C-alpha positions in Angstrom: -31.8 -15.9 29.9 -34.1 -14.6 27.2 -32.7 -12.9 23.9 -33.1 -9.2 23.4 -31.4 -6.1 21.9 -30.2 -3.8 24.4 -28.9 -0.4 24.0 -28.1 2.7 26.6 -31.6 4.2 25.8 -33.4 1.2 27.0 -31.4 1.5 30.2 -32.5 5.3 30.4 -36.2 4.4 30.1 -36.1 1.4 32.3 -33.8 2.4 35.3 -33.8 6.5 35.0 -31.2 8.7 33.2 -27.7 7.7 33.3 -25.1 9.7 31.5 -22.4 7.3 30.4 -21.4 3.5 29.6 -18.9 3.6 32.6 -21.8 4.5 34.8 -23.8 1.6 33.3 -21.1 -0.6 33.7 -20.7 0.2 37.4 -24.3 -0.2 37.7 -24.3 -3.7 35.9 -21.7 -4.9 38.3 -23.7 -3.8 41.6 -27.0 -5.6 40.2 -28.5 -2.5 38.7 -31.2 -4.9 36.7 -32.3 -6.4 39.7 -33.2 -3.0 41.0 -35.6 -2.0 38.3 -39.0 -1.8 38.5 -39.7 -2.6 34.8 -38.1 -5.4 33.3 -38.8 -6.4 29.3 -35.9 -8.6 29.7 -34.5 -11.1 31.8 -32.3 -9.5 34.4 -29.6 -11.9 34.0 -29.3 -11.4 30.2 -29.1 -7.6 30.8 -26.6 -8.0 33.2 -24.5 -10.6 31.2 -24.8 -8.0 28.0 -23.5 -5.2 29.7 -20.4 -7.3 31.5 -19.3 -8.4 28.1 -19.9 -4.7 26.7 -18.0 -3.4 29.1 -15.0 -5.8 28.7 -15.1 -5.4 25.0 -14.7 -1.4 25.6 -11.7 -2.2 28.5 -13.9 -0.7 31.3 -13.8 -1.8 34.8 -17.4 -3.3 35.9 -17.3 -1.8 39.4 -15.1 -3.5 42.1 -12.9 -6.0 40.6 -12.7 -9.6 41.8 -9.4 -10.1 43.8 -6.7 -11.7 41.5 -3.2 -12.7 42.3 -0.7 -10.6 40.4 3.1 -10.1 40.4 4.9 -7.3 42.1 8.0 -6.7 40.1 11.3 -5.3 41.3 13.5 -2.7 39.5 17.3 -1.7 40.5 18.8 1.9 39.8 22.4 1.5 39.5 23.2 4.9 39.6 21.1 5.6 42.6 21.5 2.1 44.2 17.9 2.5 44.7 15.2 -0.3 44.5 11.5 0.2 43.4 8.6 -2.3 43.3 5.2 -2.0 41.2 2.4 -4.4 40.6 1.0 -1.9 38.1 0.6 -3.2 34.5 1.3 0.2 32.8 4.4 1.1 35.1 5.9 -2.2 34.4 5.4 -1.7 30.7 7.1 1.5 30.8 9.9 0.8 32.7 10.4 -2.8 30.6 10.1 -0.4 27.3 13.3 1.5 28.6 11.6 4.8 30.1 13.9 7.3 32.0 17.0 6.2 29.7 16.5 2.6 30.7 18.1 3.1 34.1 15.6 0.8 35.9 16.4 -2.9 35.2 14.5 -5.6 36.4 16.4 -7.7 39.4 14.5 -10.8 38.4 12.8 -10.7 42.1 9.0 -10.7 42.4 6.4 -11.3 44.8 2.6 -12.2 44.5 0.0 -9.8 45.7 -3.8 -9.0 45.4 -5.2 -6.3 43.0 -8.2 -5.5 45.3 -9.5 -6.0 48.8 -10.5 -9.8 49.5 -11.2 -11.5 53.0 -7.6 -12.9 52.6 -5.6 -9.9 51.9 -7.3 -7.6 54.7 -4.7 -4.9 54.3 -4.3 -2.1 51.7 -0.7 -0.8 51.1 -0.2 2.4 51.2 2.4 4.0 48.5 4.5 7.2 49.0 7.2 8.9 46.8 9.7 11.5 47.7 11.9 14.1 45.9 13.2 15.5 48.6 16.4 14.2 48.4 17.4 15.2 44.9 18.6 14.1 42.7 17.6 10.8 44.1 13.9 10.0 44.5 12.5 7.0 46.3 9.2 5.1 47.1 8.3 3.8 50.3 5.4 1.0 50.9 3.5 0.0 54.3 0.7 -2.1 55.1 0.3 -0.8 59.0 -2.2 1.8 59.0 -0.6 3.6 61.9 2.7 3.8 59.7 0.9 5.2 56.8 -1.1 7.8 59.2 2.5 8.8 60.1 4.2 9.0 56.9 1.2 10.9 55.4 2.1 13.8 58.0 5.6 13.8 56.7 6.1 16.9 54.5 9.2 14.7 52.9 6.6 12.3 51.2 3.9 12.4 48.9 0.9 9.9 49.3 0.3 8.3 45.9 -2.4 6.0 46.9 -3.0 2.4 47.4 -0.6 0.4 45.9 -2.0 -3.2 46.2 -3.5 -5.4 48.7 -1.5 -7.9 51.0 -1.8 -10.2 54.2 0.0 -8.9 57.3 2.1 -11.1 59.4 1.6 -11.6 63.0 3.6 -9.6 65.4 6.2 -12.4 65.4 6.6 -12.2 61.9 4.8 -15.4 60.9 2.8 -15.9 57.9 -0.1 -18.2 57.6 0.0 -21.2 55.5 -0.1 -20.7 51.9 1.9 -17.4 52.2 5.6 -16.3 52.1 7.0 -13.7 54.3 8.1 -10.6 52.2 11.1 -9.1 54.2 11.6 -5.2 54.3 15.3 -3.8 54.5 16.2 0.0 54.9 19.5 1.6 53.4 19.8 3.6 56.7 20.3 6.6 53.9 23.6 5.4 53.0 23.0 6.8 49.3 22.0 10.0 50.8 18.4 9.1 50.0 16.4 7.0 52.1 15.4 3.5 50.4 13.7 0.3 51.1 13.9 -3.1 49.3 11.0 -5.8 49.8 11.9 -9.5 48.8 10.9 -13.1 49.6 14.2 -14.3 49.6 16.2 -15.1 52.4 19.5 -14.9 50.9 18.7 -11.6 49.6 17.9 -10.5 52.9 21.2 -11.7 54.2 23.2 -10.2 51.2 21.5 -6.9 51.9 22.3 -6.7 55.6 25.8 -7.8 54.8 25.8 -4.3 53.1 24.5 -2.4 55.8 21.0 -2.6 55.2 18.6 -2.7 58.3 15.8 -5.1 58.5 12.6 -3.5 59.5 8.9 -5.0 60.5 7.8 -7.8 62.8 10.2 -10.7 63.9 13.2 -10.8 61.5 11.8 -8.1 59.4 8.8 -9.4 57.8 6.6 -6.4 56.6 3.9 -8.6 54.4 2.6 -12.1 53.6 2.5 -12.8 50.0 0.0 -15.2 48.7 1.3 -18.2 46.9 -0.2 -19.3 43.4 -3.3 -20.9 43.7 -6.9 -20.8 42.5 -7.3 -17.3 43.1 -4.2 -16.6 40.5 -5.6 -14.6 37.5 -3.4 -16.9 35.0 -4.8 -20.2 36.9 -8.5 -19.0 36.8 -7.9 -17.8 32.7 -6.5 -21.2 31.8 -9.4 -22.9 33.0 -10.7 -22.6 29.3 -7.8 -24.6 27.8 -8.2 -28.5 27.3 -10.6 -30.1 24.9 -12.9 -28.2 22.6 -16.0 -26.3 23.6 -19.4 -27.2 21.9 -21.6 -23.9 22.1 -25.2 -24.1 21.4 -27.2 -21.2 20.8 -30.0 -19.7 18.6 -29.7 -16.9 16.0 -32.7 -17.3 13.8 -32.1 -21.1 14.0 -30.2 -23.2 16.2 -26.5 -23.6 16.0 -23.5 -25.4 17.4 -20.1 -24.0 17.3 -16.7 -25.7 18.1 -14.2 -23.9 19.8 -10.7 -25.1 20.9 -8.5 -22.8 22.7 -4.7 -23.6 22.3 -2.7 -20.7 23.8 -3.1 -17.9 26.6 -0.8 -15.3 26.9 -0.2 -11.9 28.8 -2.3 -9.0 27.7 0.2 -6.0 27.4 -2.6 -3.5 25.7 -4.0 -0.7 27.4 -6.9 -2.8 28.6 -4.5 -5.1 30.4 -5.8 -4.4 34.1 -9.5 -5.4 33.2 -8.7 -8.2 30.5 -5.0 -9.5 31.9 -4.8 -12.6 29.5 -5.8 -12.8 25.7 -6.8 -16.2 24.1 -6.0 -17.9 20.6 -7.8 -21.0 19.2 -9.5 -22.3 16.2 -13.1 -22.1 15.5 -16.0 -23.0 12.8 -14.7 -23.5 9.5 -10.8 -23.8 10.9 -11.3 -19.9 11.5 -8.8 -18.4 13.9 -10.3 -17.5 17.1 -9.1 -14.5 19.3 -10.3 -13.6 22.9 -9.7 -12.3 26.4 -10.2 -13.2 30.0 -11.5 -10.5 32.1 -10.3 -10.9 35.7 -12.8 -8.0 36.7 -15.6 -10.5 36.5 -14.2 -14.0 35.9 -15.6 -14.3 32.5 -14.4 -14.6 28.9 -15.3 -13.0 25.5 -14.1 -14.6 22.2 -14.6 -14.0 18.5 -13.6 -15.1 15.1 -14.5 -13.8 11.5 -16.1 -15.0 8.4 -14.0 -14.6 5.0 -16.3 -11.3 4.9 -14.8 -9.9 7.8 -17.9 -10.3 10.0 -17.7 -11.2 13.5 -19.0 -13.9 15.7 -18.8 -13.0 19.2 -19.2 -15.0 22.4 -19.1 -13.9 25.9 -19.4 -16.5 28.9 -18.8 -17.6 32.3 -18.1 -21.0 33.9 -21.3 -22.6 35.8 -19.3 -25.9 36.4 -15.6 -27.5 35.5 -16.8 -28.1 31.8 -19.9 -26.0 31.4 -20.4 -22.3 30.4 -23.4 -19.9 29.9 -23.5 -16.6 28.2 -24.1 -14.7 25.0 -23.6 -14.9 21.4 -23.7 -12.2 18.6 -23.3 -11.5 15.2 -22.2 -8.2 13.3 -20.3 -6.6 10.6 -18.4 -4.6 13.3 -16.6 -5.8 16.6 -17.6 -2.4 18.4 -21.4 -3.4 18.0 -21.0 -6.8 19.2 -23.3 -7.5 22.3 -26.0 -5.2 21.7 -27.7 -8.4 21.1 -27.7 -11.2 23.6 -28.4 -14.8 21.9 -28.3 -16.9 25.1 -25.6 -19.6 24.8 -25.1 -22.8 26.5 -21.9 -24.9 26.1 -19.9 -28.1 27.2 -16.5 -29.4 27.2 -15.5 -32.6 25.4 -12.1 -33.9 24.5 -10.7 -32.5 21.0 -12.3 -34.4 18.4 -11.5 -34.7 14.7 -13.6 -33.0 12.1 -16.5 -30.7 12.3 -19.6 -30.5 14.0 -22.8 -30.8 12.3 -23.6 -27.4 11.4 -20.2 -27.1 9.3 -20.6 -30.4 8.0 -24.0 -29.8 6.4 -23.6 -26.0 5.2 -20.8 -24.1 3.7 -19.3 -21.0 5.5 -21.1 -18.9 3.1 -24.5 -20.3 4.0 -23.8 -20.4 7.6 -23.5 -16.6 7.3 -26.0 -16.0 4.8 -28.6 -17.5 7.4 -26.8 -15.3 10.1 -27.2 -12.2 8.0 -30.8 -12.7 7.4 -31.5 -12.9 11.1 -29.4 -10.1 12.0 -31.1 -8.0 9.6 -34.7 -8.4 11.5 -32.9 -7.3 15.0 -30.4 -4.7 14.3 
């Protein structure tokens, strides 16, 4: 991977005329640099730079890599209706008390995948109805035939794909590593149809005792929910924790920075779909480090600031359990990070007391002064 300054204009010249960053992000994910006839920079450098820039901008880079996320259940006591969603924005709105706070979490959740994958070969159709006012209702199905049937029902509005999940066998069985999700129908007893989806056999029995009817295969199994594992976004994001990272790159001269990530937590911001988890830690000169994990392309960005307020940025991906590769950049503005890619490599080692050589031999001011000089020659 070679260093190089990269702007949208470069790509217009290299690969034709693309109108916006969203389009470039999609093309980057699709391997655009490999398709270009003229390559003034390493195609991997171009791709990595765009992946990082798209994450900083909060843009999805083409088709997302499947990650296991939680579908959260809510209950409306006045309607006696249940609603489930895996969309972070809807979860945030309902948890924030929208609609007068009438929708409350039940404490029940189940896991789904946020995009198509070989293990989740069924898209779940989501429907909404206001035909039974004042009550409204949602309905979900992973059966393509049932989805088509409900689409033709004027009482139901198709809202799109809610999530992806594995279907059960016709006997209602789920494969190893999956949990049954039962579907129950209220039989219209509230004056409007409503369904409940649960992995709890106890809840299933309780609902049947209240007059709800099981629907689905076997004992009323609608879906097979994946158990947590290596594909869980949190599990993958957590790989960065443990020990310290020693990251080497050249920015005029060679540097080695030590980053120690100490915390990972859920992102509730507007870019939470593309970057579901955020990072905290300690960087050079004991400066605080912030960052994020992108489930879209399974890589990380991290940054810390000098006392001056200028930014050091790192974008990287794993090449092994304890090795990473990516890009480094330094700039006065966060939004301008990664318009230059200084290739980096790093390794994980148990946390060590003290500073690495670069910090021990230069002050923070001298360290930044050297980077500022080099930056003036490239930006």
